[in-house]
C-alpha positions in Angstrom: -16.1 -15.2 7.8 -17.7 -18.6 7.8 -16.0 -21.7 6.4 -16.6 -22.9 2.9 -16.4 -26.5 1.7 -16.0 -28.2 -1.6 -19.2 -28.7 -3.5 -17.8 -31.1 -6.1 -15.0 -33.3 -4.9 -11.8 -33.6 -6.9 -10.3 -37.1 -7.4 -6.8 -38.1 -8.3 -6.3 -38.7 -12.0 -9.8 -37.3 -12.5 -10.8 -35.3 -15.5 -10.5 -31.5 -15.1 -14.0 -30.1 -15.7 -15.2 -26.5 -15.6 -18.0 -27.5 -13.1 -15.4 -28.7 -10.6 -13.5 -25.4 -10.7 -16.5 -23.0 -10.9 -18.6 -24.9 -8.4 -16.0 -25.0 -5.7 -14.7 -21.4 -6.1 -18.2 -19.9 -6.0 -18.5 -20.4 -2.2 -15.2 -18.6 -1.6 -16.1 -15.7 -3.8 -19.5 -15.4 -2.2 -17.8 -15.0 1.2 -15.5 -12.3 -0.1 -18.5 -10.4 -1.5 -20.5 -10.5 1.7 -22.6 -13.6 0.7 -25.4 -11.5 -0.5 -27.1 -14.1 -2.6 -30.7 -15.1 -3.0 -30.6 -17.2 0.2 -29.4 -14.3 2.4 -31.2 -11.6 0.5 -34.5 -13.1 -0.8 -37.0 -11.1 -3.0 -38.7 -8.3 -1.2 -36.6 -8.8 1.9 -35.7 -5.1 2.0 -38.2 -2.3 2.1 -37.7 1.4 2.2 -37.9 1.4 5.9 -34.8 -0.8 6.1 -32.5 1.6 4.3 -30.5 4.1 6.4 -28.2 6.9 5.5 -24.5 6.3 6.0 -22.5 8.5 8.3 -19.2 10.1 7.4 -16.5 12.0 9.2 -13.4 13.9 8.0 -10.4 15.4 9.8 -7.1 17.0 9.0 -3.9 17.6 11.0 -0.8 16.5 9.1 -2.7 14.0 7.0 -6.3 14.1 5.8 -8.5 11.3 7.1 -12.1 10.4 6.1 -14.5 7.6 7.3 -17.8 6.6 5.9 -20.0 4.0 7.7 -22.8 2.1 6.0 -25.0 -0.8 6.8 -22.9 -3.6 5.2 -19.6 -1.9 4.7 -17.5 1.1 5.8 -14.7 3.1 4.1 -11.5 4.6 5.6 -9.0 6.8 3.8 -5.9 8.7 4.8 -3.6 10.7 2.5 -0.9 13.4 2.4 -0.3 14.7 -1.1 1.8 17.6 -2.5 -1.1 19.1 -4.4 -3.6 19.1 -1.5 -2.4 18.8 2.1 1.2 19.9 1.5 1.1 22.5 -1.3 -0.1 23.4 -4.8 2.7 22.1 -7.0 3.1 18.6 -8.3 6.9 19.0 -8.1 7.0 19.9 -4.4 8.5 17.1 -2.3 6.5 16.3 0.8 9.4 14.5 2.5 13.0 13.9 1.4 14.7 11.1 3.3 18.5 11.4 3.1 19.6 7.8 2.8 23.2 8.8 3.6 22.3 10.3 7.0 18.7 9.3 8.0 18.0 6.6 10.4 16.8 3.7 8.3 17.5 0.0 8.0 17.7 -2.7 5.3 14.4 -4.1 6.2 10.9 -2.5 6.2 10.9 1.1 7.4 7.5 2.5 8.5 6.7 5.7 6.6 5.1 7.2 9.7 8.6 7.5 11.2 9.6 10.2 8.8 8.6 13.9 9.0 5.1 15.0 8.2 3.9 11.4 7.3 3.7 10.6 11.1 -0.1 10.5 10.9 -0.3 8.8 7.5 -1.8 5.5 8.6 -5.3 4.0 9.4 -6.5 2.7 12.7 -10.1 1.7 13.3 -12.3 -1.0 14.8 -13.0 -3.5 12.0 -15.9 -5.8 11.8 -15.6 -9.5 10.8 -15.5 -9.7 7.0 -13.1 -8.6 4.2 -10.7 -5.7 3.8 -10.5 -4.5 0.2 -8.2 -1.5 -0.4 -5.4 0.1 -2.2 -2.3 2.2 -1.4 -1.0 4.9 -3.8 2.6 6.2 -3.5 4.2 8.9 -5.7 8.0 8.8 -5.1 11.4 9.2 -6.7 14.8 7.6 -6.0 17.4 8.5 -8.7 21.0 7.8 -9.3 23.9 10.2 -9.1 27.5 10.7 -10.4 30.9 11.4 -8.9 34.0 12.9 -10.3 37.4 11.3 -10.2 40.7 13.1 -10.8 43.4 11.2 -12.7 47.2 11.3 -12.2 47.5 14.0 -14.9 44.8 16.1 -13.4 42.3 14.9 -15.9 38.8 14.3 -14.6 36.2 11.7 -15.5 32.7 11.0 -14.2 31.1 7.8 -13.0 27.4 7.3 -12.6 26.3 5.4 -9.5 22.9 4.2 -8.4 21.7 2.4 -11.5 21.2 -0.8 -9.5 19.4 0.9 -6.6 15.9 -0.3 -6.0 13.0 0.6 -3.7 10.1 -1.5 -2.5 6.8 -0.6 -0.8 4.6 -2.7 1.3 1.2 -2.5 3.0 1.0 -3.9 6.6 -2.1 -4.8 8.5 -1.4 -5.2 12.3 2.3 -5.5 11.5 1.7 -8.3 8.9 2.7 -7.8 5.3 -0.3 -8.2 3.0 0.9 -6.7 -0.2 4.2 -5.5 -1.7 5.7 -4.2 -4.9 8.5 -5.6 -6.9 11.9 -3.8 -7.0 11.4 -0.3 -8.5 14.6 1.0 -10.1 15.7 4.7 -10.3 12.8 6.8 -11.7 9.9 8.7 -10.5 7.0 6.3 -10.1 3.3 6.4 -9.0 2.4 3.0 -7.6 -1.0 1.5 -7.0 -0.8 -1.4 -4.6 -4.1 -3.2 -4.1 -4.7 -5.6 -1.2 -7.4 -7.9 0.1 -7.4 -9.8 3.4 -10.0 -11.4 5.7 -10.3 -9.9 9.2 -12.2 -10.5 12.4 -13.9 -8.0 14.7 -10.8 -6.3 16.1 -8.7 -3.2 16.2 -6.7 -2.6 13.0 -3.8 -0.5 12.0 -2.9 -0.3 8.3 0.4 1.5 7.4 2.9 1.8 4.6 6.5 0.8 4.8 9.5 1.0 2.4 12.9 -0.5 1.9 15.7 0.5 -0.4 19.5 0.1 -1.1 22.4 2.4 -1.9 25.0 -0.3 -2.4 26.8 0.5 -5.7 30.5 0.0 -4.9 32.8 2.9 -5.8 36.4 3.6 -5.2 38.1 6.3 -3.1 39.3 9.8 -4.0 36.1 11.0 -5.7 34.3 14.3 -5.5 30.5 14.6 -5.1 27.8 12.7 -3.3 27.3 9.1 -4.2 23.9 8.9 -2.7 20.5 10.4 -3.5 17.5 11.0 -1.2 14.2 9.1 -1.3 11.8 11.8 -2.3 8.1 11.2 -1.5 5.5 13.4 -3.3 2.4 11.8 -1.8 1.0 8.7 -0.2 -2.5 7.5 0.6 -4.3 4.4 1.8 -8.0 3.6 1.3 -9.8 0.5 2.4 -13.3 -0.9 2.4 -14.4 -3.2 5.3 -17.2 -5.4 4.0 -19.3 -7.2 6.6 -22.7 -8.7 7.2 
């Protein structure tokens, strides 16, 4: 992307006018949109001979991947979903991560490290311009209950996990570019959009998650005070806009 500069300067204690704001932001927005204005794309600059068909490829192993390449942009998509690649039932869990026994940390955990999501990332040669995309994740992390036995053999139940949360993030070349807020126990389908400028370089875009299971409970209980992180589907699509 080329540099943009202020068209209308702003001065200290100056009056806020719409021209100052709109005039200066137009250059930035034009860059994000490929700068296809009347200067770069004058009238009758394109003829039928200049248009070419895009080329697309698809592939499937554990995750389904698709690529489409055009003249000013290309698209990349990867997904693994319970109603397509993994089965026919929306209630089927693609991967269940036992937070009591699985290898995970308090920080960001790459989704590709777990089970059949090992290929659920994008890697391609980007061209200088903008990445505009979105990640979609369908998951569930609930709470549980344990049973205590009193001194007179009476029992009572305590619910745990009401304060557990889960976050998801999109990483581009190991740099966090978008993240969710804390999602508390429930099944949730999240759409996580992202937009970031890139150069002509190799890119890897992947999903990562982090969670907690920190509700404090006493001793002498029966039951399992943890619940798994259940993932029903995850996908990433991105558009690389260039000139």
